[in-house]
C-alpha positions in Angstrom: -130.0 -182.6 -129.1 -131.3 -184.8 -131.9 -134.0 -187.4 -131.4 -132.9 -191.0 -131.4 -133.5 -192.9 -134.6 -136.8 -194.8 -134.9 -136.8 -198.3 -133.6 -139.7 -200.6 -134.8 -141.2 -203.1 -132.4 -141.2 -206.8 -133.1 -145.0 -206.6 -133.2 -144.8 -204.1 -136.0 -142.3 -206.2 -138.0 -144.6 -209.2 -137.5 -147.5 -207.3 -138.8 -145.6 -206.2 -141.9 -144.3 -209.7 -142.5 -147.7 -211.3 -142.1 -149.4 -208.8 -144.4 -146.6 -209.3 -147.0 -147.1 -213.1 -146.8 -150.9 -213.2 -146.9 -151.4 -210.0 -149.0 -154.6 -209.7 -147.0 -155.1 -207.8 -143.7 -157.8 -210.2 -142.4 -155.8 -213.3 -143.1 -152.6 -211.8 -141.6 -154.5 -210.7 -138.4 -156.0 -214.2 -138.0 -152.5 -215.7 -138.5 -151.1 -213.5 -135.8 -154.1 -214.0 -133.4 -154.8 -210.2 -133.3 -157.7 -208.0 -134.5 -157.5 -206.5 -137.9 -157.6 -202.9 -136.5 -154.6 -203.8 -134.2 -152.7 -205.2 -137.2 -153.5 -202.1 -139.3 -152.4 -199.7 -136.5 -149.1 -201.6 -136.0 -148.4 -201.5 -139.7 -149.4 -197.8 -140.0 -147.1 -197.0 -137.0 -144.2 -198.8 -138.7 -144.7 -196.9 -142.0 -145.0 -193.6 -140.2 -141.9 -194.3 -138.1 -139.9 -195.2 -141.1 -141.4 -192.5 -143.3 -142.2 -195.0 -146.1 -145.2 -196.9 -147.5 -144.6 -200.6 -147.3 -148.0 -201.9 -148.3 -150.4 -200.4 -150.9 -153.9 -201.0 -149.6 -156.8 -201.8 -152.0 -160.4 -202.7 -151.2 -159.7 -206.4 -151.7 -156.0 -207.0 -151.0 -152.7 -205.6 -150.0 -149.8 -205.2 -152.4 -146.1 -204.8 -151.4 -144.6 -201.6 -152.6 -141.1 -201.6 -154.1 -139.7 -200.4 -150.8 -141.8 -203.1 -149.0 -140.3 -205.8 -151.2 -136.8 -204.5 -150.5 -137.3 -204.3 -146.7 -139.2 -207.6 -146.2 -136.1 -209.8 -146.2 -134.5 -207.6 -143.5 -137.7 -207.7 -141.4 -137.8 -211.5 -141.8 -134.2 -211.9 -140.8 -134.8 -209.8 -137.7 -137.8 -211.9 -136.7 -135.9 -215.1 -137.4 -133.0 -213.9 -135.4 -135.3 -213.1 -132.5 -136.7 -216.6 -132.6 -133.2 -218.1 -132.7 -132.2 -215.9 -129.8 -135.1 -217.1 -127.7 -134.5 -220.7 -128.6 -130.9 -220.4 -127.7 -131.7 -218.7 -124.4 -134.2 -221.4 -123.6 -131.6 -224.1 -124.3 -129.0 -222.4 -122.2 -131.5 -221.9 -119.3 -132.0 -225.7 -119.2 -128.2 -226.3 -118.7 -127.0 -227.0 -115.1 -125.5 -224.0 -113.4 -122.0 -224.8 -112.0 -121.5 -224.5 -108.3 -119.4 -221.3 -107.8 -117.8 -222.7 -104.6 -115.8 -225.1 -106.8 -113.9 -222.2 -108.3 -110.9 -220.6 -106.6 -111.4 -217.1 -105.1 -110.2 -214.2 -107.2 -106.8 -212.9 -106.0 -106.4 -209.1 -106.0 
């Protein structure tokens, strides 16, 4: 039986998007409220899982690879969709729940 396809975590996608935005690991880690090693580990795990290099690391900054530039909009859409999902769920959770006794019983 084959192994299921790799599924990145939201934390890994956030790490990628933050580094791509800041082009600096320290700034990205600060923005996410995590340590730089945690950010680096998450991004490395994402790259390993996908089998691609998303960010080229230099001593002073990070540079998006061609693959990174192509995948960034997809990662951002996933993150935006997740935020929208949570916001929608929060809004629905605040709606009143109808009293089920007001509905007729199911007839079999």
